[in-house]
C-alpha positions in Angstrom: 110.0 83.8 117.3 108.7 87.4 117.2 108.5 88.9 113.8 110.5 92.0 112.9 108.9 95.4 113.4 107.0 96.7 110.4 109.2 98.8 108.1 108.6 101.0 105.0 108.6 99.3 101.7 111.9 99.5 99.8 112.0 101.1 96.3 112.7 97.7 94.9 109.4 96.4 96.1 107.3 99.0 94.3 104.9 98.1 91.5 105.6 100.0 88.3 102.1 100.2 87.0 100.8 101.6 90.3 103.5 104.3 90.3 102.8 105.2 86.6 99.0 105.5 87.2 99.5 107.5 90.4 101.9 109.8 88.5 99.2 110.5 85.9 96.7 111.1 88.7 98.9 113.7 90.5 99.8 115.6 87.3 96.2 115.3 85.9 94.5 116.6 89.0 96.1 120.0 88.4 94.2 120.3 85.1 91.0 121.0 87.1 92.6 122.3 90.3 94.3 125.1 88.5 90.9 126.8 88.0 90.2 126.7 91.7 93.7 128.0 92.4 93.2 131.0 90.0 89.5 131.9 90.2 86.5 131.9 92.5 84.8 128.5 92.9 82.0 129.3 90.5 84.5 129.3 87.6 85.5 125.7 88.4 82.8 124.1 86.2 81.4 127.2 84.5 83.6 129.0 82.0 80.9 131.7 81.4 81.2 132.8 85.0 85.0 133.6 84.7 88.1 132.6 82.8 86.7 132.7 79.3 84.1 130.8 77.3 85.3 131.3 73.7 88.0 130.0 71.5 90.9 128.3 73.3 89.3 129.0 76.7 86.2 127.1 75.6 88.3 124.3 74.2 90.1 124.1 77.5 86.8 123.8 79.3 85.6 121.0 77.0 88.9 119.1 77.6 88.4 119.5 81.4 84.8 118.6 81.5 85.2 115.5 79.3 88.4 113.9 80.5 89.5 115.5 83.7 86.7 116.8 85.9 86.8 114.6 89.0 88.4 111.7 87.0 91.9 112.2 88.3 90.6 112.6 91.9 88.7 109.4 91.5 91.9 107.7 90.3 93.8 109.1 93.2 91.2 107.9 95.6 91.2 104.4 94.1 94.9 104.2 94.4 94.7 105.3 98.0 92.4 102.3 98.6 94.7 100.1 96.6 97.6 101.1 98.8 95.8 100.0 102.0 95.2 96.6 100.5 98.8 96.3 99.2 100.3 97.2 102.6 98.1 94.8 104.4 99.0 92.0 102.0 102.7 92.6 102.4 102.5 92.6 106.2 100.5 89.4 106.1 103.2 87.8 103.9 105.9 88.8 106.4 103.9 87.3 109.3 102.9 90.7 110.7 99.2 90.6 110.1 98.3 91.3 113.7 100.0 94.7 113.4 98.3 95.7 110.2 95.3 97.6 111.6 97.5 99.7 113.9 99.9 100.5 111.1 97.2 101.5 108.6 95.3 103.6 111.1 98.5 105.5 112.0 99.2 105.9 108.3 95.7 107.4 107.7 95.4 109.4 110.8 98.7 111.3 110.3 97.1 112.7 107.2 94.5 114.5 109.3 96.9 117.1 110.8 98.9 117.2 107.6 95.7 118.0 105.7 94.8 120.7 108.2 98.3 122.3 107.7 97.9 122.0 103.9 94.5 123.7 103.8 94.9 126.3 106.5 98.7 126.8 106.2 99.0 127.0 102.5 95.4 128.2 101.9 94.5 125.5 99.4 90.7 125.1 99.3 90.9 121.8 97.5 92.9 119.7 100.1 92.1 116.0 100.0 94.5 114.7 102.6 92.2 115.4 105.6 89.4 113.5 103.9 91.7 110.6 103.1 92.9 110.5 106.7 89.4 110.4 108.3 87.7 108.2 105.7 90.7 106.0 105.1 90.7 105.1 108.8 87.1 103.8 108.3 88.1 101.9 105.2 90.8 100.0 107.1 88.0 98.0 108.8 86.9 96.6 105.4 90.3 95.5 104.1 89.7 91.8 104.5 86.5 91.7 102.6 86.4 89.8 99.2 87.1 91.9 96.1 83.5 91.6 94.8 82.1 92.7 98.2 84.4 95.8 98.2 83.4 96.7 94.6 79.7 96.4 95.5 80.2 98.6 98.5 82.0 101.1 96.4 79.2 101.2 93.8 76.6 101.5 96.5 78.4 104.4 98.1 78.6 106.2 94.7 74.9 105.6 94.3 74.3 108.2 97.0 74.8 110.8 94.4 71.5 109.8 92.9 69.2 110.9 95.8 71.5 113.8 96.5 71.2 115.0 92.9 67.4 114.4 92.8 66.9 116.2 96.1 68.8 119.2 94.8 66.9 119.1 91.6 63.5 118.9 93.3 64.4 122.0 95.4 65.4 123.9 92.3 62.2 122.8 90.5 60.1 124.1 93.4 62.1 127.4 93.4 61.4 127.8 89.6 57.7 127.1 90.0 57.4 129.5 92.9 59.2 132.2 91.0 56.8 131.7 88.1 53.8 131.9 90.4 55.2 135.1 91.9 55.4 136.6 88.4 51.8 135.6 87.6 50.5 137.1 90.8 52.4 140.3 90.3 51.1 140.7 86.8 47.5 140.2 88.0 48.1 142.8 90.7 47.5 140.3 93.5 49.5 140.2 96.7 52.6 138.0 96.4 53.4 135.9 99.5 56.8 136.4 101.0 57.8 132.8 100.3 57.2 133.3 96.6 58.9 136.6 96.5 62.0 135.1 98.1 62.0 132.2 95.6 61.7 134.6 92.7 64.7 136.6 94.0 66.8 133.4 94.3 65.8 132.3 90.8 66.6 135.6 89.2 69.9 135.7 91.0 70.7 132.4 89.4 69.8 133.7 86.0 72.0 136.7 86.5 75.0 134.8 87.9 76.3 134.1 84.4 78.2 135.8 83.1 79.8 136.7 86.4 79.5 140.3 87.6 83.0 141.8 87.4 82.3 143.8 90.6 81.3 140.7 92.5 84.3 138.8 91.2 86.6 141.6 92.3 85.0 141.7 95.7 86.0 138.0 96.2 89.4 138.4 94.5 90.6 141.6 96.2 91.4 140.0 99.7 93.0 137.0 98.0 95.5 139.4 96.3 96.3 140.9 99.6 98.6 139.7 102.4 98.6 136.3 104.1 96.4 137.4 107.0 93.8 138.8 104.6 93.8 135.5 102.6 93.5 133.5 105.8 90.5 135.6 107.0 88.7 135.5 103.6 88.9 131.7 103.4 88.3 130.8 107.0 84.6 130.0 106.8 84.9 128.2 103.5 87.6 125.9 104.9 85.6 125.0 107.9 82.5 124.3 105.8 84.3 122.1 103.4 86.1 120.1 106.2 82.8 119.6 108.1 79.3 119.8 106.7 80.3 119.3 103.0 82.5 116.3 103.9 79.8 114.6 106.0 76.9 114.8 103.6 78.6 114.7 100.2 82.3 114.1 100.0 82.1 111.0 102.3 80.4 109.1 99.5 82.8 110.3 96.9 85.9 109.2 98.8 84.7 106.0 100.3 83.1 104.9 97.1 86.4 105.2 95.1 88.5 103.9 98.0 86.4 100.7 98.2 86.6 100.3 94.4 90.4 100.7 94.5 90.6 98.1 97.3 88.6 95.6 95.4 90.3 96.2 92.1 93.7 95.9 93.7 92.8 92.5 95.1 91.8 91.4 91.6 95.2 92.5 90.3 93.9 95.4 88.2 96.3 98.1 89.3 99.3 95.8 89.4 98.7 94.9 85.7 97.8 91.2 86.3 94.3 91.2 84.7 93.7 89.9 81.2 94.2 92.3 78.3 90.5 92.1 77.5 89.7 93.6 80.9 91.8 96.7 80.2 90.5 97.0 76.6 86.9 96.7 77.9 87.5 99.5 80.4 89.0 101.6 77.6 85.9 101.1 75.5 83.4 101.8 78.3 85.4 104.8 79.4 85.6 106.1 75.9 81.8 105.8 75.4 81.2 107.6 78.7 83.6 110.4 77.7 81.7 110.8 74.5 78.5 111.0 76.4 80.1 113.7 78.7 81.1 115.6 75.6 77.5 115.5 74.3 76.3 116.8 77.7 79.0 119.5 77.6 77.7 120.6 74.2 74.2 120.8 75.5 75.2 122.9 78.5 77.3 125.1 76.2 74.2 125.6 74.1 72.2 126.7 77.2 74.7 129.5 77.8 76.2 127.6 80.8 73.1 128.7 82.7 72.7 127.5 86.3 69.0 127.6 85.6 69.4 124.6 83.1 68.6 122.5 86.1 67.5 119.4 84.1 70.9 119.2 82.5 72.6 119.7 85.9 70.4 116.9 87.4 71.7 114.5 84.7 75.3 115.3 85.5 74.8 115.3 89.3 73.0 111.9 89.5 75.6 110.1 87.2 78.6 111.9 88.6 80.1 109.1 90.6 79.8 106.5 87.9 81.0 108.6 85.0 84.1 109.7 86.9 84.9 106.2 87.8 84.5 104.9 84.2 86.7 107.5 82.6 89.3 107.2 85.5 89.6 103.4 84.9 90.0 104.0 81.1 92.9 106.3 81.9 94.4 103.7 84.2 93.8 100.9 81.6 95.5 102.8 78.8 98.6 103.4 80.9 98.8 99.8 82.2 98.6 98.5 78.6 101.4 100.9 77.6 103.6 99.7 80.4 102.9 96.0 79.7 103.8 96.6 76.1 107.0 98.4 76.9 105.9 101.5 74.9 106.8 105.1 75.5 109.1 104.3 78.4 110.3 107.9 78.5 106.7 109.0 79.3 105.9 106.1 81.7 109.3 106.7 83.4 108.4 110.3 84.0 105.0 109.4 85.4 106.5 106.7 87.6 109.0 109.2 89.1 106.2 111.6 89.9 104.0 108.7 91.3 106.8 107.6 93.7 106.7 111.1 95.2 103.0 111.7 94.9 102.6 113.3 98.3 105.6 115.7 97.8 104.4 116.5 94.3 100.8 117.2 95.4 102.1 119.7 98.0 104.6 121.1 95.4 101.6 121.9 93.2 100.0 123.9 96.0 103.2 125.8 96.7 103.8 126.8 93.1 100.2 127.8 92.4 99.5 129.6 95.7 102.7 131.6 95.3 101.6 132.5 91.7 98.0 133.4 92.4 97.6 134.6 96.0 98.6 137.9 97.4 101.5 136.7 99.6 103.1 135.6 96.3 102.6 137.3 92.8 98.9 138.0 93.4 97.6 136.9 90.0 94.2 135.6 91.3 91.3 136.2 88.9 93.4 137.7 86.1 94.5 134.8 83.8 92.3 133.2 81.1 91.4 129.5 81.2 93.6 128.6 78.3 96.6 130.4 79.8 96.1 128.3 82.9 96.7 125.3 80.8 100.2 126.7 80.1 100.7 127.0 83.9 99.7 123.3 84.2 102.3 122.3 81.6 105.0 124.3 83.4 104.2 123.1 86.9 104.0 119.5 85.5 107.5 119.9 84.0 108.8 121.2 87.3 107.3 118.2 89.1 108.8 115.7 86.6 112.3 117.3 86.7 112.2 117.6 90.5 111.2 114.0 90.9 113.8 112.6 88.5 116.6 114.7 90.1 115.6 113.9 93.7 115.4 110.1 93.0 118.9 110.1 91.7 120.1 110.7 95.2 117.3 109.8 97.6 115.2 106.7 98.1 112.0 108.5 99.1 110.5 111.9 98.4 110.9 114.4 101.2 107.3 114.2 102.4 107.1 110.5 101.8 110.0 110.1 104.1 108.4 112.2 106.8 105.1 110.3 106.4 106.8 106.9 106.6 108.8 108.0 109.7 105.7 109.1 111.5 103.7 106.0 110.5 106.4 103.4 111.4 107.9 105.5 114.2 111.4 104.9 112.8 113.6 106.8 110.4 113.9 104.9 107.1 117.1 105.4 105.1 116.9 108.3 102.8 120.2 108.5 100.8 121.0 106.1 98.1 124.4 104.5 98.3 125.4 105.9 95.0 123.6 108.1 92.4 121.9 106.4 89.5 121.1 107.6 86.0 117.4 106.7 86.5 115.2 106.3 89.6 115.1 102.7 90.9 
């Protein structure tokens, strides 16, 4: 007898711990993304460039650098991989294993055009849907591997950051040495070769880039405070670079590494809360120690004046970036899973779960709120608000997402974009309305 056609999972089949952790990832990712929404990209990691590097602004940067920078995106990527494994397991349990690859590929590849619309339509430079669509389609081929194999593959992919970081550092060391040679030759009155002169200019430009030149910042900001067409033109080249060259040599390792880890951990029961308590406590301890090390690094970079010429410090961060992000991300996940298993703070975990059930819709809602606030076709506040004030924006947008999710799920089974994505993936219209309103999401 032919098995029934694949159908979207019902709300009753959802796993609470996964929804809660995904909700944290969606809300937490805005803590870093808000800087990219509001300032030129150089301010993302460097508060001395723009946004403020003193008082509450500096405290905000320490919080971001230690607990959020890349960690929420890592968690989001792991959960994307966990979702691939979960769907495959459910289809196999229903006797539909032969259809799994087709379904998962459609699920991933629909994210490609949706990501293009997100990036180019809403002008969000930090879109991740496109990357998940392309690289998720590759990850589908690995779904049947053993958990340990998937975790090893993930760790190997993240190891790519080591040679990438070392190569970048070696180039910067060469530039520093050539700049120094140019100074010595000039002081002796000797002719300075063009190569050394160019290196000196680049090195001195790095030295002068912090603090940011207000005129240069304004040059970048002005078109982004203008109309939609001006914003579109100003970001055209950046969008294409990010979706092509940057993706192929850098982001590919970031996404695939975390997706493979998520697939392996899901098979071990980590995200569904089925591991021993000692596993989660161990992840908390390791993640806490890594966060402390990141805080120490942040203090050293602060002491350097946040200078881009502190290249040895940058090398330390660049080469360990994949692993430190993963460790702190798993600590966040472990803390929430332990809270859910203990039945504590149900009002918090319930809010996170509501957001997590509508992760796609809430991810786009963040973009809508923030682009309308900061870009010129909205309120045009780009490059005007301090870093600490942006944390207030994060709190307000997070509250909007939570209230929207709780209200929507009283009446509807799926978030609006979740429903569209499911309809496109399964090529059928899943039910949307609940039969009767409920006091809390099901």
